[in-house]
C-alpha positions in Angstrom: -14.7 -28.3 -61.6 -13.7 -25.6 -64.0 -9.9 -25.2 -64.2 -10.3 -21.4 -64.3 -11.3 -21.4 -60.6 -8.5 -23.5 -59.2 -6.0 -20.6 -58.9 -8.7 -18.6 -57.0 -9.2 -21.6 -54.6 -5.5 -22.0 -54.0 -5.2 -18.2 -53.4 -8.2 -18.3 -51.0 -6.9 -21.4 -49.2 -3.4 -19.9 -48.8 -4.9 -16.6 -47.5 -7.0 -18.4 -44.9 -3.9 -20.4 -43.7 -1.9 -17.2 -43.3 -4.7 -15.6 -41.4 -5.0 -18.6 -39.1 -1.3 -18.7 -38.5 -1.2 -14.9 -37.7 -4.2 -15.4 -35.2 -2.4 -18.3 -33.6 0.8 -16.4 -33.3 -1.0 -13.4 -31.8 -2.8 -15.6 -29.3 0.4 -17.3 -28.3 2.2 -14.0 -27.9 -0.7 -12.7 -25.7 -0.6 -15.9 -23.6 3.2 -15.6 -23.2 2.9 -11.9 -22.3 0.3 -12.8 -19.7 2.4 -15.6 -18.2 5.5 -13.3 -18.0 3.4 -10.5 -16.6 1.9 -12.8 -13.9 5.4 -14.1 -13.1 6.7 -10.5 -12.8 3.8 -9.6 -10.5 4.4 -12.6 -8.3 8.1 -11.8 -8.2 7.2 -8.3 -6.8 5.2 -10.0 -4.0 8.0 -12.5 -3.2 10.5 -9.6 -3.1 8.2 -7.8 -0.7 7.8 -10.8 1.5 11.6 -11.2 1.7 12.1 -7.5 2.5 9.5 -7.7 5.3 11.2 -10.7 6.8 14.5 -8.7 6.8 12.5 -5.9 8.6 13.3 -3.6 5.7 10.1 -1.6 5.4 11.5 0.7 2.7 12.4 -2.2 0.4 8.9 -3.7 1.1 7.3 -0.4 0.0 9.3 -0.5 -3.3 6.5 -2.8 -4.5 4.0 0.1 -4.2 3.4 2.9 -6.6 5.2 6.0 -5.1 2.3 8.3 -5.8 -0.3 10.3 -3.9 -2.8 8.3 -6.0 -1.9 5.0 -4.3 -4.8 3.7 -2.2 -4.7 1.3 0.7 -7.9 0.0 2.4 -7.8 -1.9 5.6 -10.7 -2.5 8.0 -12.8 0.6 7.7 -9.8 2.9 7.0 -8.7 4.4 3.7 -5.1 5.5 3.3 -4.1 7.7 0.3 -0.6 8.1 -1.0 2.7 6.2 -0.7 4.0 8.3 2.3 0.8 7.8 4.3 0.9 4.1 3.6 4.5 3.7 4.8 3.7 5.8 7.8 0.8 3.5 8.6 3.0 0.5 8.3 5.6 2.1 10.6 3.0 2.9 13.2 1.4 -0.5 13.1 4.5 -2.7 12.8 7.7 -0.8 13.5 6.7 1.5 16.2 7.7 1.2 19.9 6.4 -2.0 21.4 5.5 -3.4 17.9 7.1 -6.1 15.8 6.9 -7.0 12.2 7.0 -10.8 12.6 7.6 -13.2 9.8 5.3 -12.6 6.7 4.1 -15.3 4.4 1.9 -14.9 1.3 -0.1 -17.9 0.1 -2.8 -18.8 -2.4 -1.7 -16.2 -4.9 -3.9 -15.9 -7.9 -2.8 -13.4 -10.5 -5.3 -12.4 -13.2 -3.9 -10.3 -16.0 -6.3 -7.5 -17.0 -4.2 -6.5 -20.0 -0.5 -6.1 -20.8 -0.1 -3.5 -18.2 -2.6 -4.3 -15.4 -3.2 -7.3 -13.1 -5.6 -8.2 -10.3 -4.2 -10.3 -7.5 -5.9 -12.2 -4.7 -4.2 -14.1 -1.9 -3.7 -14.7 1.8 -1.2 -13.2 4.3 0.0 -14.5 7.6 2.3 -13.1 10.2 4.1 -15.3 12.7 4.9 -13.2 15.8 7.6 -14.0 18.4 4.8 -14.7 21.0 3.4 -17.4 18.6 0.4 -15.5 17.5 -0.4 -15.6 13.8 -2.5 -12.7 12.6 -3.8 -13.5 9.1 -6.2 -12.4 6.5 -6.9 -11.9 2.8 -5.9 -9.2 0.3 -6.8 -8.0 -3.2 -4.3 -5.9 -5.1 -4.3 -4.0 -8.4 -1.0 -3.8 -10.1 0.0 -1.5 -13.0 3.1 -1.8 -15.1 5.2 1.3 -15.2 8.5 2.0 -17.0 10.2 1.1 -13.7 8.3 -2.2 -13.3 5.1 -3.6 -11.8 3.7 -1.6 -8.8 0.7 -2.0 -6.5 -1.6 0.9 -7.1 -4.4 -0.3 -4.8 -4.3 -2.7 -1.8 -7.3 -3.9 0.0 -6.3 -6.0 3.0 -8.5 -7.6 5.6 -7.6 -9.3 8.9 -9.4 -12.3 10.4 -11.2 -11.5 13.6 
């Protein structure tokens, strides 16, 4: 090999190594951000579960985006807005002759859609004082806001 080309090969090899290291660091940073985002989203859900089980509906609703653009789908009904959503919960679970029961989320699967969005699937179950256990599935869309992760869309179904 001609000795004149050796510095070029060294330079090219060093440049490729730097590029590979930068790509690896970026991939690691994205994976770590995804892991921390998923953990933060799951923390919101666990905090909601605890609030529900204390019968603190306002604290439960802190996990939702306080906006008229919040959407909540259940059965064949669409609810729009934070206030309408809490009103629906109050009527269904905290109204006269109603009870909130004990809530448990399970099977949570958090899929990060980017640094500021996540898609969540899981199951819910209520244990009521009479022993009944209404349950079902949900899909949620979370967005990250300056004040933290919030549910912007909730689609919940109940088993029949």
